[in-house]
C-alpha positions as CSV (number, residue, x, y, z in Angstrom):
1,M,104.0,-140.9,-32.2
2,R,100.6,-139.6,-34.0
3,T,98.7,-142.8,-33.5
4,A,100.3,-143.3,-30.1
5,T,99.9,-139.7,-28.6
6,I,95.8,-140.3,-30.1
7,V,95.4,-143.5,-28.4
8,L,96.6,-141.6,-25.4
9,V,94.0,-138.3,-25.6
10,A,91.7,-141.3,-26.3
11,Y,92.6,-142.9,-22.4
12,A,92.4,-139.4,-21.5
13,I,88.8,-138.9,-22.5
14,C,87.6,-141.8,-21.8
15,V,88.8,-142.0,-18.0
16,V,86.8,-138.1,-18.0
17,V,83.9,-139.0,-19.8
18,A,84.2,-142.7,-16.9
19,S,83.7,-140.5,-13.8
20,A,81.9,-137.6,-14.3
21,W,79.3,-138.8,-17.6
22,R,77.2,-140.6,-14.3
23,L,77.3,-136.5,-12.9
24,L,74.8,-136.1,-15.6
25,P,70.8,-136.4,-14.2
26,W,69.3,-137.0,-17.6
27,V,71.5,-139.4,-19.6
28,H,71.9,-142.4,-17.5
29,D,73.4,-144.3,-19.9
30,A,73.9,-143.0,-22.4
31,V,77.5,-142.9,-22.7
32,P,79.2,-142.4,-25.4
33,D,81.8,-144.7,-27.0
34,I,85.0,-142.6,-27.1
35,G,86.4,-146.0,-28.3
36,A,85.1,-146.6,-31.5
37,L,85.4,-142.6,-32.3
38,T,88.8,-142.8,-31.6
39,A,89.3,-146.4,-33.9
40,A,87.2,-145.5,-36.6
41,Y,89.7,-141.8,-36.9
42,L,92.6,-144.5,-36.6
43,G,91.4,-146.7,-39.4
44,L,90.0,-143.5,-41.3
45,T,93.4,-142.1,-41.5
46,A,95.5,-144.3,-41.3
47,R,98.5,-143.3,-43.5
48,R,101.0,-146.2,-45.1
49,Q,99.6,-148.8,-44.0
50,V,96.9,-150.1,-40.7
51,A,99.0,-151.8,-38.2
52,P,100.1,-149.3,-36.3
53,A,96.5,-148.2,-36.1
54,V,94.8,-151.4,-35.2
55,G,97.6,-151.6,-33.0
56,G,96.9,-148.3,-31.6
57,A,93.1,-149.8,-31.3
58,I,93.6,-152.7,-29.2
59,V,95.9,-150.9,-27.0
60,L,93.4,-148.5,-26.1
61,G,90.7,-151.0,-26.3
62,Y,93.4,-153.2,-23.3
63,L,92.8,-149.6,-21.7
64,V,88.8,-149.0,-22.4
65,D,88.2,-152.4,-20.9
66,L,89.7,-151.6,-17.7
67,I,88.1,-148.8,-17.3
68,C,85.1,-150.1,-18.3
69,G,85.0,-154.0,-16.6
70,A,84.7,-155.7,-18.7
71,P,86.1,-158.9,-19.3
72,P,90.3,-158.2,-21.3
73,G,90.4,-158.7,-24.7
74,L,86.8,-157.5,-25.5
75,C,87.2,-154.3,-26.4
76,S,90.3,-155.4,-27.7
77,L,88.7,-156.7,-30.5
78,V,86.5,-154.7,-30.7
79,L,88.0,-152.1,-31.5
80,G,90.2,-154.1,-33.6
81,L,88.0,-154.4,-36.0
82,T,85.7,-151.4,-35.7
83,T,88.6,-149.9,-36.7
84,L,89.2,-152.3,-39.6
85,V,85.7,-151.3,-41.2
86,A,86.7,-148.4,-41.0
87,R,90.4,-148.3,-43.2
88,A,88.3,-150.4,-45.7
89,V,85.0,-147.4,-46.0
90,Q,88.1,-144.2,-46.8
91,Q,88.8,-145.2,-50.5
92,R,84.8,-144.7,-50.2
93,I,83.9,-141.6,-48.4
94,L,84.8,-138.3,-47.3
95,V,84.1,-137.5,-43.1
96,R,83.8,-133.6,-43.3
97,G,80.6,-131.4,-41.9
98,A,78.7,-131.2,-39.2
99,T,76.4,-133.4,-40.8
100,L,78.4,-137.0,-42.2
101,T,80.7,-136.2,-38.9
102,I,77.9,-136.8,-36.7
103,A,75.6,-139.4,-38.9
104,F,79.4,-141.7,-38.8
105,S,80.3,-141.5,-36.3
106,A,76.4,-142.6,-35.4
107,F,77.4,-145.2,-37.3
108,V,80.6,-146.1,-36.2
109,A,78.6,-146.1,-32.6
110,L,76.2,-148.7,-33.7
111,L,79.1,-151.0,-35.5
112,G,80.6,-151.4,-32.1
113,G,77.7,-152.7,-30.1
114,A,76.6,-155.1,-32.9
115,L,80.7,-156.7,-33.0
116,T,80.6,-156.7,-28.8
117,L,76.8,-157.7,-28.7
118,I,77.9,-160.8,-31.4
119,V,81.5,-161.4,-29.9
120,R,79.5,-162.0,-26.2
121,G,77.3,-164.2,-27.3
122,A,79.4,-166.3,-29.4
123,Y,81.8,-166.5,-26.8
124,G,78.8,-167.3,-23.7
125,I,80.4,-164.0,-21.7
126,P,77.0,-163.5,-19.4
127,R,74.7,-160.2,-20.7
128,A,71.5,-158.3,-20.2
129,A,68.4,-159.6,-22.3
130,L,68.5,-158.7,-26.3
131,V,65.9,-155.8,-25.7
132,V,67.6,-153.9,-22.4
133,D,70.6,-154.4,-24.6
134,L,70.0,-152.5,-28.5
135,Q,68.0,-150.1,-25.6
136,H,71.6,-149.3,-24.3
137,V,72.9,-149.8,-28.3
138,A,70.6,-146.8,-29.2
139,F,71.3,-144.6,-25.9
140,V,75.5,-144.8,-26.7
141,T,74.6,-144.8,-30.9
142,V,72.8,-141.0,-29.5
143,A,75.2,-140.0,-27.3
144,T,78.5,-140.8,-29.2
145,A,76.3,-139.0,-32.9
146,V,76.1,-135.8,-30.4
147,I,80.1,-135.8,-28.8
148,G,81.7,-136.9,-32.5
149,P,82.3,-134.0,-33.9
150,L,83.9,-133.0,-30.3
151,V,86.2,-135.9,-30.7
152,W,87.0,-136.2,-33.9
153,R,87.4,-131.8,-33.5
154,A,90.7,-132.7,-30.9
155,F,92.1,-135.3,-33.4
156,R,92.0,-132.9,-36.2
157,R,93.7,-130.8,-34.1
158,I,96.6,-133.6,-32.8
159,D,97.6,-134.5,-37.0
160,A,97.8,-131.1,-38.1
161,A,100.5,-130.4,-35.0
162,F,102.3,-133.6,-36.6
163,A,102.1,-132.4,-39.8
164,R,105.7,-131.4,-41.5
165,T,103.8,-128.4,-44.2
166,H,101.5,-126.3,-44.1
167,R,99.4,-128.4,-47.2
168,E,99.3,-130.7,-44.9
169,R,98.4,-128.9,-41.4
170,D,95.3,-127.7,-43.5
171,A,94.2,-130.8,-44.9
172,A,94.0,-132.4,-41.1
173,L,92.5,-129.6,-39.8
174,E,90.0,-129.5,-42.9
175,G,89.1,-133.2,-42.3
176,L,90.8,-134.7,-45.2
177,A,93.3,-138.1,-45.6
178,P,96.2,-137.9,-45.4
C-alpha cells in the first residue's frame, strides 16, 4: 500500500510538472526527473524485499512513458535499474540533510540520464546529437537537484503516515531507513 501511494503521488506530481513546467519562461528544457527521484527513494527505503519497489518503479516508468511520449518501456527499464542501483547504495550512505539530498538527487538524475542514453543506443531508438543529449542531461540534473528535497520531503511524509509506531514515524520524518 505504501509503494502504491508513493507511485500515485509521484504520478500526480509528474502530471503537474509536465503541464505547468513549460509555462516558466526561464527554464526551457530543464524539467526535473521526478520518476528517477521516486525510483531512487523506493530503492533506498525498500524494507525487506526489493521486488515491490522495483515493481512500483516499473509501473511509474510506464506512466511516465505515457506522459512524455517516449517509446513504451524505456522509462520503465531506466526506473527499474535506478531502483536497483539505489538499493545497492542503501547500505553505503544515509541520505539526510539538505546538502546530501541535493547531491544525491543530482546523482540520480545523472544516473537516469546516462541509463537512458545507454538504452537508447543499445536498442537503436532515435536520439539527437550527443552534445544536445548531454546538454539536456545537464539541465535535467540541475532542475532535479533543486526540486529533489521537496519531493523527498513529501515522500517522507507519506512514509510517516504509514508508520506503525511513533518511533517509526519519527525515523521516517528524519529520513532514516525504516
